[in-house]
Residue, then its C-alpha position, 0 to 999 in steps of 0.5 A: x267554558x272551553x271553545x268547541x273549537x279547542x276541543x276538536x282540535x283536542x278530539x282530531x289531536x287524539x284520533x290522529x295520535x290512536x289511529x297512528x300508534x295502533x295502525x300495526x294492529x288496525x290494519x289487520x283488524x276486519x276493518x278500515x281506517x275509514x269506518x273509525x273516522x266515520x264513527x268519530x264523526x257522527x260521535x262528534x255531529x248532533x247525536x254525540x257531543x255536538x263539537x262539530x256543528x255545520x248544520x244550521x237549521x238542517x241547512x248544510x253548507x253545500x259549497x264546504x262540501x264542494x270544496x274540501x271534497x274537490x282539494x282531496x279528490x285532485x290530490x288522490x288522483x295525482x296520487x293515483x298517477x304517480x304510483x302507475x309506471x307502465x306503458x302508456x299502451x292499449x293492451x297493458x290498460x286494457x282492463x283499465x278502457x274494460x272498466x271506464x268505457x264499459x263498465x262506467x257507462x253501465x254502472x250509470x245506465x241502471x243506476x238510471x233505470x232504477x231511478x226512473x223506473x223504481x224511485x220515481x225520478x224523472x230521467x235527468x233526475x236518474x242520470x245525475x244519480x247514476x252519474x253520481x254514484x257510479x264512480x269507485x272513489x279513489x280515496x277511500x280504496x287505498x287498500x285495494x289499489x296499488x301499493x307502490x311503484x314497483x307493485x303491478x298486480x292486476x287487480x290492484x293496476x284495475x282498480x287504481x287506474x279505475x278510481x283515478x280516472x273515473x272521477x273525472x270521466x264521470x263529470x260529462x254525465x252530471x252535466x247530463x242529469x243537471x241539464x236535463x234537471x233545469x231543461x226537460x227539452x234535450x235538443x235544446x242543449x244536447x249538442x253543446x253538451x257533447x261538443x263542450x262537455x265530452x269533446x272538448x272538456x275531456x280532450x284539453x284536459x289531457x292536453x293540458x295534463x301533458x304540457x303543464x306536469x312536463x314544463x314544470x318538471x324542464x323548470x325544475x329540472x333546470x333550476x335544479x341544476x345551478x341552485x340546489x332547493x331547499x329538501x324540505x321544499x321540495x315535495x311542495x313541487x308536486x303540490x304545484x303540478x297539481x295545484x296549477x294543473x287544476x286551476x288552468x284546465x278548470x280555467x280553459x273548461x277542461x275536467x281538472x280531474x282527468x288533467x290531474x290524473x295525467x298530470x300524475x302519469x307524466x311526471x312519474x315518467x319525467x324525472x330521470x331520477x326515479x327516486x323524485x316521483x317516489x318521495x313525492x308519491x310519499x308526500x302526497x300520500x300523506x297528505x291524501x291520508x291528512x285531508x282523508x280524515x276531515x272528509x270522513x269526518x265530516x260525513x258524520x257529523x252531517x248524518x241525520x237519523x229522520x232523513x235517512x229513514x225516510x228514504x231507507x227503502x230507496x237507498x237500500x234497494x240502489x245498494x242491494x242493486x248497485x253492489x250485489x248485481x249492477x258492478x259485478x255483473x258489468x264487470x263481468x260483462x266488461x272482462x269477457x276475453x280479458x287476457x291476463x298480462x304474461x300468463x297463460x291463463x287465457x282468461x282472468x281469474x274469474x276470483x279477479x273478476x269478482x274482487x274487481x265487481x266487489x271493491x266498487x268502493x264509493x266514497x269522497x267523489x260521490x260526495x264532490x259531485x253531489x255538492x256540484x250537483x247542489x251549487x249548479x241549482x239542483x235543489x228541492x225533493x230531487x235534491x233531497x231524495x239524492x242527497x241521502x241515497x248517496x249519504x247512505x249507500x256511501x256509509x254502507x259502503x265504507x262498512x262493508x268494504x272496509x270489513x271486507x277489504x282486509x280478508x278478501x286481498x288477503x285471501x287473494x294474494x294467497x291464491x291468486x295473485x302469486x300465482x300470476x304476478x305478471x313482469x311489465x319493464x318501469x322504466x319507460x317514458x312513453x311522453x318524451 
């Protein structure tokens, strides 16, 4: 009898070989790589060959899910930061400020209202659901994000910067929901939540992201002048920046996701040799793709039909409202009066606004927040309800957005992007 672990390696090796060699054909089809991984994960799980058994008696190891999704997200948000070369000026980051400052709170509280008034949740559970599902995903959204540092497209920039930031800035609302579930008297914790989980955690994350990244880059430059490191090892500098930034920020109770995104921005601007961050970006993207495979395979293996059917109506209500009402309307409201960069148009193209509304892809970030909530005392019926709504929403997002991303982006490139390419200088050093 062959060990199931060996069979797992065999299947994953075949999967990687097929998607790699077939990537030229797959990229032209109306489906995403994540959809392929999800289907394979389902076949590897209890409803298929049973090769991956992460559940035991319907209990899933939430800590394992939390750790692997945490790793994927910090690598992905660093990649987002590394891709962005725009000057750190409000006018140029206006679309990001709108998507984070207006759209994310709109999404969280609209979803919370759905949970409270239609799904029978209390306010704590409802806000937690909103915080879990509001962030867009920086991992699964790679097809609609910036392709490289020379890509200055407004739609791709907005989705990239939003994905890099909102996976961090949803954290205060996750804490809010967890606190409210544990203690219904908000007066007992609201002040400390505001001071510690909002003001301190965000401010310290920004500072740590700048300090750690600049310190590592400075050390790297000094050492490289005396004796160059092995070329095969140089890309690990990016991993060291990620791990050092994240761990040190978490030690001081800051938001590690936010710090790592900031560190990516700082690292991009701190090297005099422009090829250095480019090489790091290539390495990070490959690592990100590999981890994406593992994460979506795991999602496929933990899905169970009966619980999904039990919460099917509630999940359908959340999905329809989130994808077709809350996100599109929220984007439309958030981009009122938004002027495109270096364009004679007075407002952002309506096609760009609708695509910003549609590409609110949910994925690994939501899985992380869900697992984090499990690990911090959310149990019983609220945990079951929130988890299966979240799983179903992610699955539907992988399918819908995976099928539509390629044709819609081709349409966008042909009819909108080609007519309004902004010229934004890439040689900047805002942190110097």
